[in-house]
C-alpha positions in Angstrom: -14.5 -0.8 5.2 -12.3 -3.2 3.1 -11.5 -6.7 4.2 -7.9 -5.7 4.8 -8.9 -2.9 7.2 -11.4 -5.1 9.0 -8.7 -7.7 9.6 -6.3 -5.1 11.1 -8.3 -5.1 14.3 -7.5 -8.8 14.7 -3.8 -7.9 14.8 -4.1 -5.6 17.8 -3.1 -8.2 20.4 0.2 -9.1 18.5 3.6 -7.6 19.1 4.7 -4.7 16.9 7.3 -7.0 15.2 4.6 -9.7 14.5 2.1 -7.1 13.2 4.8 -5.6 11.0 5.8 -9.0 9.6 2.3 -10.0 8.8 1.4 -6.8 7.2 4.6 -6.7 5.2 3.9 -10.2 3.9 0.4 -9.2 3.0 1.6 -6.0 1.3 4.2 -8.0 -0.7 1.5 -10.4 -1.9 -0.8 -7.5 -2.8 2.0 -5.7 -4.7 2.6 -8.9 -6.7 -1.1 -9.3 -7.5 -1.3 -5.6 -8.5 1.8 -6.0 -10.8 0.0 -8.9 -12.5 -3.1 -6.8 -13.0 -1.1 -3.9 -14.3 0.6 -6.2 -16.8 -2.8 -7.5 -17.9 -4.2 -4.0 -18.3 -1.1 -2.9 -20.4 -1.4 -6.0 -22.5 -4.9 -5.0 -23.6 -3.4 -2.0 -25.5 -6.4 0.1 -24.4 -5.9 3.6 -23.2 -9.0 3.5 -20.9 -10.6 0.6 -19.1 -13.9 1.2 -17.4 -15.4 -1.0 -14.7 -18.4 -0.7 -12.4 -16.2 1.0 -9.6 -13.3 2.6 -11.4 -11.9 3.9 -14.6 -8.2 3.1 -15.3 -6.3 5.1 -17.9 -2.9 4.1 -19.3 -0.6 6.9 -20.5 2.9 6.9 -21.8 5.5 9.7 -21.1 9.2 10.2 -21.4 11.5 10.7 -18.4 15.1 11.9 -18.6 17.5 10.8 -16.0 21.2 11.5 -15.3 23.6 8.7 -15.8 25.8 8.8 -12.7 28.6 6.7 -14.2 28.8 9.0 -17.2 28.7 12.1 -15.0 31.5 10.8 -12.8 33.6 10.1 -15.8 33.2 13.7 -17.0 33.5 15.5 -13.7 36.3 15.8 -11.2 36.0 14.2 -7.8 35.4 17.7 -6.3 32.6 18.4 -8.8 31.0 15.1 -8.0 31.2 15.8 -4.3 29.7 19.3 -4.8 26.7 17.6 -6.6 26.2 14.8 -4.1 23.3 15.0 -1.8 23.4 12.7 1.3 20.2 11.7 3.1 19.3 9.4 6.0 17.5 6.2 5.1 15.7 4.2 7.6 15.3 0.5 6.8 13.1 -2.1 8.5 14.0 -5.7 7.8 11.9 -8.8 8.8 13.4 -12.2 9.5 11.5 -15.1 11.0 12.5 -16.5 14.3 14.0 -19.9 14.2 11.9 -21.2 17.0 8.5 -20.2 15.6 7.2 -23.8 15.3 8.1 -24.3 19.0 6.0 -21.3 20.0 3.0 -22.4 17.9 3.1 -26.0 19.2 
């Protein structure tokens, strides 16, 4: 079991909000570290990097995307509406309580 998973058990006594905030902060820190390692891997210029536990391959591909501003300029409002897809998006936001130091004291 990884260190991260082992430490999850220690969060069990916390509220859902506090668990989420702690895990979100950890995930953000891990994402930042991962981005730094990705940049380091790309900077090597190698297509394959092999370690004791993993093999990482770097590949390059092209992706085509639709420019929504250009499409809206070429289409009527009705055509844009006919091509528009609406979906529900759920968002969780974390903000620290202002009295956290009082609770910890």
